[in-house]
C-alpha positions in Angstrom: 1.1 17.2 22.0 -3.3 17.2 21.5 -4.3 20.4 20.3 -4.6 22.5 16.8 -1.8 22.4 14.6 -1.1 22.8 10.8 0.1 20.0 8.2 3.8 20.7 7.5 4.0 19.3 4.2 5.5 21.8 1.5 3.1 21.1 -1.3 2.9 21.8 -5.1 -0.4 23.1 -5.6 -2.6 26.0 -4.0 -5.4 23.7 -4.3 -3.5 21.7 -2.0 -4.0 24.4 1.1 -3.6 23.5 4.5 -6.4 23.1 6.9 -5.7 23.0 10.5 -5.7 19.8 11.8 -5.9 17.9 15.1 -2.7 15.7 16.1 -2.6 13.0 19.1 1.1 12.6 21.2 3.2 10.3 19.3 2.9 6.6 21.1 -0.3 6.9 22.6 -3.1 4.6 22.6 -5.7 3.5 19.9 -8.0 5.0 21.9 -6.8 8.4 22.8 -6.4 8.9 18.9 -10.2 7.9 19.0 -11.4 10.2 21.5 -9.3 13.1 19.2 -9.6 12.6 16.4 -13.7 11.4 16.2 -12.3 8.1 14.6 -13.6 4.6 15.2 -10.1 2.3 15.5 -10.4 -1.4 16.0 -7.3 -2.9 16.3 -6.8 -6.8 15.2 -3.3 -8.3 16.6 -2.0 -11.5 18.3 -3.4 -13.6 15.6 -0.6 -15.5 14.2 0.4 -12.8 11.6 4.0 -12.3 10.2 5.0 -9.1 8.9 1.3 -8.2 7.4 2.5 -5.3 4.6 -0.5 -5.2 2.7 -4.4 -5.0 3.2 -6.7 -5.2 0.1 -10.7 -5.9 0.7 -12.8 -7.9 -1.6 -16.2 -6.1 -2.1 -17.5 -9.2 -3.5 -16.2 -11.5 -1.0 -16.7 -8.9 1.8 -13.5 -10.3 3.2 -9.7 -8.1 3.7 -7.0 -9.8 2.2 -3.5 -9.4 3.7 -0.5 -10.2 2.6 2.2 -11.5 5.1 5.9 -11.0 4.1 7.2 -13.3 7.2 11.2 -12.9 6.7 13.1 -10.0 5.1 11.4 -7.8 2.2 13.2 -9.8 -0.7 14.3 -13.2 0.3 13.2 -16.0 -1.4 12.3 -18.1 1.7 8.9 -19.7 0.8 7.3 -18.6 3.6 5.2 -15.6 2.6 1.1 -16.5 2.6 -2.0 -14.4 2.6 -4.8 -14.3 5.1 -8.6 -14.2 4.8 -9.9 -11.5 8.0 -13.3 -10.4 7.8 -14.6 -6.9 9.0 -15.3 -7.6 12.2 -11.5 -8.4 12.7 -12.1 -12.2 13.0 -9.2 -14.4 11.4 -11.3 -16.5 8.4 -8.1 -18.3 7.6 -4.4 -17.3 8.6 -2.3 -19.3 5.7 -5.2 -19.0 3.1 -2.9 -19.2 0.2 0.5 -21.1 1.3 3.2 -23.7 0.5 0.9 -26.3 0.6 -2.0 -24.4 -1.7 0.4 -23.6 -4.9 2.4 -25.2 -6.9 4.5 -22.1 -6.9 5.0 -20.6 -3.1 5.0 -17.5 -2.3 8.0 -16.1 -0.9 7.2 -12.3 0.0 4.1 -11.1 -0.7 2.9 -7.4 -0.4 0.8 -5.4 -2.7 -2.0 -6.9 -4.3 -5.2 -6.4 -6.4 -8.2 -7.6 -7.6 -9.5 -8.0 -11.4 -12.4 -10.4 -12.1 -12.0 -13.5 -10.3 -7.7 -13.0 -10.5 -6.1 -11.6 -7.4 -2.6 -10.6 -8.6 0.1 -10.2 -5.9 3.9 -8.2 -6.0 5.9 -11.1 -4.8 10.0 -10.0 -5.1 10.1 -9.7 -9.1 6.9 -12.0 -9.7 3.6 -10.9 -10.2 1.4 -14.0 -8.9 -1.7 -14.9 -10.0 -4.4 -16.7 -7.5 -8.4 -17.1 -8.0 -10.0 -14.8 -5.9 -12.2 -17.3 -4.0 -10.7 -20.2 -4.0 -7.0 -19.5 -3.6 -6.0 -22.2 -6.9 -2.8 -21.5 -8.2 -3.3 -19.6 -12.1 0.3 -18.6 -12.7 2.9 -16.1 -12.5 4.4 -13.1 -14.5 8.1 -12.5 -13.6 9.6 -9.0 -14.9 13.3 -9.1 -16.2 15.3 -6.4 -14.5 13.3 -5.8 -11.4 14.1 -6.0 -7.7 11.0 -5.3 -5.3 8.0 -5.0 -6.9 6.3 -3.2 -4.3 2.5 -2.3 -4.8 0.2 -3.1 -7.7 -2.6 -1.0 -8.9 -5.2 -2.0 -11.9 -5.7 0.4 -14.5 -9.5 1.6 -16.0 -8.8 -0.6 -18.8 -7.6 -3.8 -17.1 -4.0 -3.6 -17.0 -2.0 -3.5 -14.3 1.0 -0.9 -12.7 3.1 -2.0 -10.4 6.2 0.1 -8.8 9.8 -1.5 -8.9 11.8 0.3 -5.7 14.9 -0.2 -6.6 16.0 -2.3 -3.4 17.3 -5.5 -2.5 17.8 -6.8 1.0 21.8 -7.0 2.3 24.1 -6.8 5.5 20.9 -6.1 7.1 19.2 -3.3 5.3 17.3 -2.3 1.9 20.3 -0.8 -0.3 19.6 0.2 -3.2 19.8 -1.0 -7.2 19.4 1.5 -9.2 16.0 -0.5 -10.6 13.7 2.0 -9.5 10.6 2.2 -11.9 6.5 2.2 -13.1 5.9 -0.1 -15.2 2.1 -1.2 -16.9 1.7 -4.7 -17.6 -1.0 -6.1 -19.9 -1.7 -9.9 -19.1 -3.5 -10.4 -22.0 -0.3 -9.4 -24.4 1.8 -12.1 -23.7 1.9 -10.6 -20.1 4.8 -8.4 -20.7 5.5 -5.2 -18.8 6.3 -2.0 -20.7 7.8 1.0 -19.2 6.0 4.0 -17.5 8.4 5.6 -15.9 12.4 4.7 -15.0 15.0 6.3 -13.0 17.0 7.8 -9.8 14.9 10.4 -9.9 11.6 8.4 -8.9 12.8 7.7 -5.1 12.1 4.2 -4.8 8.2 4.5 -6.0 7.0 2.0 -3.4 2.7 2.6 -3.0 0.8 2.9 -6.4 -2.6 4.0 -6.9 -4.9 3.8 -10.2 -8.3 6.1 -9.6 -10.2 9.4 -10.6 -7.1 11.7 -10.4 -4.9 9.2 -12.5 -1.8 7.1 -11.5 -0.7 8.5 -8.1 3.1 6.9 -7.0 4.1 7.7 -3.2 8.5 7.8 -3.1 9.5 7.0 0.0 12.8 7.3 -0.6 12.4 11.7 -2.0 9.4 12.0 0.1 7.2 13.0 -2.9 4.0 11.8 -4.0 3.6 12.2 -7.7 1.2 11.4 -10.8 2.0 9.7 -13.8 0.0 10.6 -17.2 -0.6 7.0 -19.1 2.4 8.4 -21.6 4.9 8.7 -18.4 4.9 12.3 -17.9 5.2 13.3 -14.3 3.5 15.9 -12.0 4.4 16.2 -8.9 1.8 16.2 -6.2 3.7 16.8 -2.8 7.5 18.0 -3.1 10.2 16.2 -1.9 10.3 16.1 1.8 12.2 13.8 5.1 8.3 12.2 5.7 9.6 9.2 3.3 6.0 7.8 2.3 4.5 4.6 2.0 1.1 3.3 1.8 -1.6 4.6 -0.7 -4.8 4.0 -1.5 -7.8 6.2 -3.3 -11.5 6.7 -1.4 -14.2 6.2 -4.0 -15.0 10.1 -3.9 -11.2 10.7 -5.4 -10.2 11.6 -2.0 -6.6 10.2 -1.2 -4.8 8.9 1.8 -1.1 8.0 2.3 0.9 7.0 5.1 4.6 8.8 6.6 6.9 6.3 8.0 8.9 9.7 9.4 6.7 10.7 11.0 4.2 7.7 11.8 1.3 9.8 10.9 -1.5 8.6 7.7 -3.2 11.6 5.9 -6.1 12.4 4.1 -6.4 14.8 0.6 -9.6 15.2 0.1 -11.2 15.8 -3.9 -11.3 19.4 -3.3 -7.6 19.6 -2.3 -8.1 19.9 1.3 -5.9 18.0 3.9 -6.5 16.5 6.9 -3.6 14.4 8.8 -6.2 11.7 10.1 -3.8 10.3 12.7 -0.3 10.1 14.6 1.8 7.9 16.6 1.4 4.8 13.9 4.6 3.3 13.5 5.2 1.6 10.2 2.0 2.2 8.5 3.6 0.6 5.1 0.5 -0.6 3.5 -2.9 1.2 3.4 -6.7 -0.4 2.0 -10.2 0.9 1.9 -13.2 -1.0 2.9 -15.9 1.6 0.6 -19.1 -0.4 1.8 -17.9 1.1 5.3 -16.1 4.0 4.5 -13.2 2.7 5.9 -9.0 2.9 6.5 -7.4 0.0 6.7 -4.0 0.0 7.7 -1.3 -3.1 7.9 2.0 -2.5 10.4 3.9 -5.0 9.7 6.9 -4.6 12.3 4.0 -4.8 14.6 2.0 -8.2 13.5 -1.1 -6.0 13.1 -3.9 -4.0 11.4 -6.1 -1.0 11.9 -9.2 -0.3 10.6 -10.5 3.3 11.1 -13.6 4.0 10.4 -13.7 7.7 8.6 -16.1 10.4 9.7 
């Protein structure tokens, strides 16, 4: 399966023209992907992670924060925790934020975002707030009518944007609730959330990223990637497919990267619209982050309790 192929996703804009791509066989070791793609890939595994669903770079502290769901995605089991990991892959504090450290324990933490000294963590129907360096509990904001806050991003003006995937855990699987939405939350105004977009056509919105191209969202239910304007109007970036898009992050140059759960792939679209599949054979790449200091993509794989660090060319 090694060799040259082409990007297989139907795209909504001529600017997103597919380029030749190098692919590796599914299930191959990271070392083989590394050799084929020219990427250096580092793995962190067997260190005590429990369903690591999101990873975030704290540039000021030069540390990676890892959200461990530690159970089913929407169960209030009081067992979630946040780890601190060095860029070299050393676990500095496995349970940096956990039950004994906070009056409001984490249940199933997922997406995270930083603003100032605050760390915002998505936890089912609440946004929990901690001090970015001490881990001190700074409170929580819970949103009415929300089923599953999957991700958080900070806008340029300081407000938070969150996705409600419209799912809940039951009968051994995730089931739809019909609450699919994207919210804008202004923490300084009574910590209230206003609806930016809502409806089944959002396709269980999961990953969200705010960058120079706007507010981008992945929809695994429909396989779409779309942009939202500040007034909620929508522009489709990648049309519907069966690729089950999930993780999403912007790079500093305006490029963005997303993951496909169905194809076990991670793909980059650069600032000029050129598309490159960075790697395949990576199952369950749910959480993506970016280390701007090292131009490194960060990948969280909850089902395998491991992280991948991919040094980009």
